C-alpha positions in Angstrom: 183.5 -43.3 -42.5 182.0 -44.6 -39.2 178.3 -45.2 -39.5 175.8 -46.2 -36.8 172.4 -47.7 -37.4 170.2 -46.9 -34.4 167.3 -48.8 -32.7 167.1 -51.8 -35.1 165.0 -53.7 -32.6 163.6 -56.1 -35.2 167.0 -56.7 -36.8 165.4 -55.7 -40.0 167.8 -53.1 -41.3 170.9 -55.2 -40.6 169.6 -57.9 -43.0 168.9 -55.4 -45.8 171.1 -55.8 -48.9 171.9 -52.1 -48.9 173.6 -52.4 -45.5 175.9 -55.1 -46.8 176.9 -52.7 -49.6 177.6 -50.0 -47.1 179.6 -52.3 -44.9 181.9 -53.1 -47.9 183.0 -49.5 -48.0 182.6 -48.1 -44.5 182.6 -49.2 -40.8 179.0 -49.9 -39.7 177.9 -50.4 -36.2 174.3 -51.6 -35.7 172.6 -50.9 -32.3 169.6 -53.2 -31.7 168.6 -51.9 -28.3 167.3 -48.6 -27.2 169.8 -46.4 -25.4 169.1 -46.2 -21.7 169.7 -42.5 -21.6 171.0 -39.5 -23.6 174.4 -40.0 -21.9 174.5 -43.6 -23.1 173.7 -42.4 -26.6 176.5 -39.9 -26.5 179.0 -42.5 -25.4 177.9 -45.1 -28.0 177.9 -42.6 -30.8 181.3 -41.0 -30.1 183.3 -40.8 -33.2 180.4 -41.6 -35.6 180.3 -39.4 -38.7 176.9 -40.6 -39.9 173.9 -42.2 -38.3 170.9 -43.9 -39.6 168.1 -43.6 -37.1 165.0 -45.8 -37.3 162.1 -43.4 -37.4 161.9 -41.3 -34.2 163.0 -43.8 -31.7 166.1 -41.8 -30.6 165.6 -38.1 -30.0 168.4 -35.8 -31.2 168.2 -33.0 -28.7 170.5 -30.0 -28.8 172.5 -31.5 -25.9 173.0 -34.8 -27.7 174.0 -33.0 -30.9 176.4 -30.9 -28.9 178.1 -34.0 -27.6 178.8 -35.5 -31.0 181.4 -33.2 -32.7 182.3 -35.7 -35.3 178.8 -36.2 -36.6 178.3 -34.9 -40.1 175.1 -36.6 -41.5 171.9 -37.9 -40.1 170.3 -40.1 -42.7 166.8 -40.1 -41.1 164.5 -42.9 -42.1 160.9 -41.9 -42.7 159.3 -38.8 -44.0 159.9 -36.3 -41.2 162.5 -35.3 -38.6 160.2 -34.0 -35.8 162.5 -35.6 -33.1 165.6 -33.8 -34.3 166.5 -30.3 -33.1 167.0 -29.0 -36.5 168.3 -25.6 -35.4 171.0 -27.3 -33.3 171.8 -29.7 -36.1 172.2 -27.0 -38.7 174.3 -24.8 -36.4 176.6 -27.8 -35.7 177.0 -28.4 -39.4 175.1 -31.6 -39.4 173.2 -32.3 -42.6 169.9 -34.1 -42.1 168.5 -36.1 -45.1 165.2 -38.0 -45.3 165.2 -41.6 -46.4 161.6 -42.6 -47.1 160.3 -46.1 -46.8 157.9 -48.1 -48.9 154.2 -47.6 -48.5 152.7 -50.4 -46.3 149.9 -48.3 -44.9 147.5 -48.8 -47.8 147.2 -52.5 -47.2 146.8 -52.1 -43.5 144.1 -49.6 -44.0 141.9 -52.2 -45.7 142.9 -54.9 -43.2 141.6 -52.7 -40.4 138.5 -51.8 -42.3 137.7 -55.5 -42.8 138.7 -56.4 -39.3 136.4 -54.0 -37.5 133.5 -54.3 -39.9 133.5 -58.1 -40.0 134.6 -58.3 -36.3 137.5 -60.7 -37.1 139.7 -59.9 -34.0 136.6 -59.8 -31.7 135.5 -63.2 -33.1 139.0 -64.7 -32.7 139.1 -63.6 -29.1 135.6 -65.0 -28.4 136.5 -68.4 -29.9 139.7 -68.7 -27.8 137.3 -68.3 -24.7 135.2 -71.3 -26.0 132.5 -69.3 -27.7 131.1 -69.5 -31.2 129.9 -66.0 -31.8 127.0 -65.2 -34.2 128.3 -62.2 -36.0 126.6 -59.8 -38.5 129.3 -58.5 -40.6 129.3 -55.5 -42.9 131.0 -55.6 -46.3 132.9 -52.9 -48.2 131.1 -53.3 -51.6 128.5 -50.7 -52.1 129.6 -48.5 -49.2 130.9 -45.0 -49.4 134.5 -44.4 -48.3 135.5 -40.9 -47.2 139.2 -40.2 -47.5 140.7 -37.3 -45.6 143.9 -36.4 -47.3 144.6 -37.3 -51.0 148.4 -37.6 -51.1 150.2 -40.7 -52.3 148.5 -43.0 -49.8 145.1 -41.5 -50.1 145.3 -41.9 -53.9 146.2 -45.6 -53.5 143.4 -46.1 -51.0 140.9 -44.6 -53.4 142.1 -47.0 -56.2 141.8 -50.1 -54.0 138.4 -48.9 -52.7 137.0 -48.7 -56.2 138.2 -52.3 -56.8 136.1 -53.3 -53.7 133.1 -51.6 -55.4 133.1 -48.7 -53.0 132.1 -45.0 -53.8 134.8 -42.7 -53.0 134.4 -39.2 -51.7 137.3 -37.1 -50.4 138.5 -33.9 -48.7 141.9 -32.4 -48.2 143.2 -29.0 -47.2 144.6 -28.4 -50.7 142.4 -30.9 -52.6 140.5 -29.7 -55.6 137.5 -31.2 -57.3 139.7 -31.7 -60.5 142.4 -33.6 -58.6 139.9 -35.7 -56.7 138.2 -36.6 -60.0 141.5 -37.8 -61.5 141.7 -40.3 -58.6 138.1 -41.5 -59.1 136.8 -39.6 -56.1 134.3 -36.9 -55.6 135.5 -33.8 -53.7 133.2 -32.6 -50.9 133.7 -30.2 -47.9 135.0 -31.9 -44.8 131.8 -31.9 -42.8 129.8 -33.3 -45.8 132.4 -36.2 -46.1 131.9 -36.9 -42.4 128.1 -37.0 -42.9 128.0 -39.1 -46.1 130.7 -41.7 -45.5 130.1 -45.2 -44.2 133.9 -45.4 -43.5 136.1 -42.4 -42.9 139.8 -43.2 -43.4 142.4 -40.6 -42.4 145.5 -40.0 -44.5 146.6 -36.4 -43.5 149.9 -35.2 -42.2 149.9 -33.9 -38.7 150.1 -30.1 -38.6 148.8 -27.2 -36.7 145.8 -27.3 -39.0 145.1 -31.0 -38.7 145.7 -31.5 -35.0 142.3 -32.2 -33.3 140.7 -31.8 -36.7 138.2 -34.4 -35.8 136.8 -33.1 -32.5 133.7 -34.3 -30.8 131.4 -32.0 -32.8 132.8 -33.2 -36.1 132.8 -36.9 -35.0 129.1 -36.5 -34.2 128.4 -35.7 -37.8 129.1 -39.4 -38.8 126.3 -41.9 -39.3 125.6 -44.2 -36.3 126.4 -47.0 -38.7 129.8 -45.5 -39.8 133.4 -46.6 -39.0 136.5 -44.4 -38.4 140.0 -45.7 -39.5 143.1 -43.8 -38.6 146.5 -44.9 -39.8 147.9 -41.4 -40.1 148.6 -39.6 -36.7 146.7 -40.0 -33.4 146.6 -36.4 -32.6 144.4 -35.6 -35.7 141.5 -37.1 -33.7 140.3 -36.0 -30.3 141.0 -39.4 -28.7 138.9 -38.8 -25.6 135.9 -37.7 -27.6 136.2 -40.7 -29.9 136.3 -43.1 -26.9 133.2 -41.4 -25.5 131.3 -41.7 -28.7 132.3 -45.3 -29.3 131.1 -46.2 -25.8 127.8 -44.4 -26.4 127.5 -46.2 -29.8 127.1 -42.8 -31.5 129.2 -44.4 -34.3 129.5 -48.1 -35.1 133.2 -48.5 -34.5 136.8 -47.5 -35.2 140.1 -49.1 -36.1 143.2 -47.3 -35.0 146.8 -47.9 -35.6 148.0 -44.5 -34.2 147.5 -42.8 -30.9 148.2 -39.4 -29.3 150.7 -41.1 -27.0 152.5 -44.3 -27.9 152.6 -46.8 -26.4 148.9 -46.5 -25.6 148.4 -46.0 -21.9 147.1 -49.0 -20.0 144.4 -46.7 -18.6 143.0 -45.7 -22.0 139.2 -46.1 -22.2 139.8 -47.5 -25.7 141.1 -50.7 -24.3 137.7 -51.4 -22.6 135.6 -51.1 -25.8 134.5 -54.0 -28.0 133.8 -51.9 -31.1 137.3 -50.7 -31.7 140.2 -52.6 -33.2 143.6 -51.4 -31.9 147.0 -51.9 -33.5 150.5 -50.8 -32.1 151.4 -48.6 -35.1 151.9 -51.4 -37.5 151.6 -49.3 -40.6 155.3 -48.7 -41.1 157.5 -51.5 -39.8 157.3 -54.0 -42.7 159.8 -55.8 -44.9 159.1 -53.4 -47.7 159.5 -50.3 -45.5 162.7 -51.3 -43.9 164.3 -52.4 -47.2 163.4 -49.0 -48.7 164.7 -47.2 -45.5 168.0 -48.9 -45.9 168.3 -48.4 -49.7 167.5 -44.7 -49.4 169.7 -44.1 -46.3 172.7 -45.8 -47.8 172.1 -43.9 -51.0 172.1 -40.6 -49.0 175.4 -41.6 -47.2 177.3 -42.7 -50.3 176.2 -39.5 -52.2 177.4 -37.4 -49.2 180.8 -39.1 -49.3 181.0 -38.2 -52.9 180.2 -34.6 -52.1 176.6 -34.6 -53.1 173.6 -33.8 -50.9 170.6 -36.1 -51.6 167.2 -35.4 -49.9 168.9 -33.0 -47.6 166.3 -30.8 -45.6 168.9 -28.5 -44.3 171.5 -28.1 -47.0 172.7 -24.9 -45.5 174.3 -27.0 -42.7 177.2 -27.9 -45.0 178.2 -24.2 -45.1 178.2 -24.1 -41.3 180.5 -27.2 -41.1 183.0 -25.6 -43.6 183.2 -22.5 -41.3 183.8 -24.5 -38.2 187.4 -24.2 -36.9 189.6 -27.3 -37.6 
């Protein structure tokens, strides 16, 4: 089988042990640069039967899918396939599987909290300009953490927050008081979490329900001493409203790893604020994540070769392929 690994900019996937195992059995081509155009992608991937895309860096439009008649499997790294035209893939008989990565977001969440509340990055920048800033920092111990979304990451964040000595309150669209209690958290309605928390940390999936969930009205419920941390998806927060409230010191600060548009525009007002810590979506590209991506993607491919569908999100595609004329 001809397999392509796409967009391995950091050369992280190519070093993974799982890729070596795949290379022992199949022909693997690793692309470390972004395709300049959809036409370039079509030419480069001609004859490939399986691809391992790194997150959503390459979009699989209907046109690109239509230009790849040999493609049978997309072993997509990550937990979603928003950038793949699923209807076109299924119609073409292309199975799409999901190869999840390891959770590196939980650690980053606390790194961002400490950074913005202790002003680590701001102090570093000041020292590099010859200053010795006198900083009043705020600690996590004794503070109330409000978690929005108590999935796997939210539950881990709650556990570590308790180790820091924080009180944990939580809300989620399907969260119950009983489930929250099992994770050592108190369930509260969303607006009550926003009012009570010293730190609000977002761990929701992006959906029609969560898009712009934290609009200006809801952000204004936060304490003037409170901080917002977002390592989930940028569009969950009204970014313009957040920038406005940060500039007005309506809330104390924010730490953001995700944005509505990425890369963040050079004209973004967030770049001019001294009470926000910005990170270029660092939550997922780590050694742990990439090794897990590779392990799971290779497992998906080898299972497919053996006639088994593992983690397929459109298993009906295999029937479409069988019906295609030879």
